[in-house]
C-alpha positions as MATLAB code, in Angstrom:
seq = 'MMIDNVRVVIGSGPFSAEDAQYYIRQIQKATKLTLKTVRFNRCDSYLDIRCSFESVPFDRIWRIPLTASHEDRAVNK';
ca = [
      61.646   10.093 -107.628;
      59.076    7.982 -109.867;
      58.673    4.409 -109.609;
      56.306    2.277 -111.700;
      54.584    5.690 -112.219;
      53.834    6.412 -108.805;
      55.507    9.221 -107.362;
      57.703    8.159 -103.957;
      58.669   10.693 -101.166;
      60.997    9.451  -98.741;
      60.963   11.884  -95.220;
      62.857   10.695  -93.104;
      65.255    7.718  -92.241;
      67.420    5.217  -94.211;
      65.779    3.909  -97.292;
      66.578    2.653 -100.447;
      64.429    2.527 -104.029;
      64.607   -1.614 -103.950;
      62.652   -1.293 -100.494;
      59.812    1.502 -101.850;
      59.480   -0.623 -105.118;
      58.995   -3.618 -103.004;
      56.113   -2.038 -100.591;
      54.782   -0.190 -103.898;
      53.814   -3.648 -105.756;
      52.638   -4.584 -102.182;
      49.614   -1.786 -102.065;
      49.171   -2.464 -105.455;
      48.275   -6.414 -104.911;
      46.025   -5.112 -101.985;
      43.821   -2.600 -103.697;
      42.394   -2.162 -107.325;
      42.849    1.736 -107.056;
      44.940    3.153 -109.122;
      48.286    4.456 -106.419;
      49.271    8.094 -107.059;
      51.793    8.935 -104.067;
      53.174    6.833 -101.283;
      54.953    8.524  -98.748;
      57.814    6.662  -96.513;
      58.893    7.812  -92.969;
      61.276    5.694  -91.006;
      61.776    5.896  -87.468;
      63.597    2.968  -85.211;
      61.053    1.280  -84.317;
      58.345    1.629  -87.412;
      57.696    2.316  -91.089;
      54.936    5.104  -91.470;
      53.344    3.971  -95.295;
      50.826    6.972  -96.268;
      49.417    6.234  -99.742;
      46.936    8.302 -102.402;
      45.163    7.158 -104.955;
      44.002    8.393 -108.284;
      40.433    8.627 -107.069;
      38.301    6.654 -104.995;
      34.988    6.020 -105.798;
      32.636    6.880 -102.835;
      33.470    8.641  -99.228;
      32.116    6.747  -96.654;
      29.691    8.322  -94.322;
      29.240    7.806  -90.587;
      26.000    8.655  -89.091;
      25.757    8.302  -85.218;
      22.453    8.956  -83.307;
      23.145   11.780  -80.770;
      20.163   10.734  -78.407;
      22.185    8.412  -76.176;
      23.123   10.074  -73.084;
      26.748   10.531  -71.530;
      26.155    7.496  -68.874;
      25.468    5.105  -71.675;
      28.777    5.918  -73.572;
      31.479    2.951  -72.886;
      33.963    5.703  -72.576;
      33.201    7.208  -69.538;
      32.479    4.353  -67.773;
];
């Protein structure tokens, strides 16, 4: 279905078009990017919302130095 020029996919669970429209408007308020597709999956205890946008202005690149030894990592302590 289409709501406000956004493709809406309801994966599972009871979910109405009015609910989808409410969440789409909340997402549009929170971002300046053009929303393309929203996927909703409802379970008993949570709602999973996955969004895709028309274009993302850049990709974030993370560079992590590999010089640290295993003893310096907080994960293994």
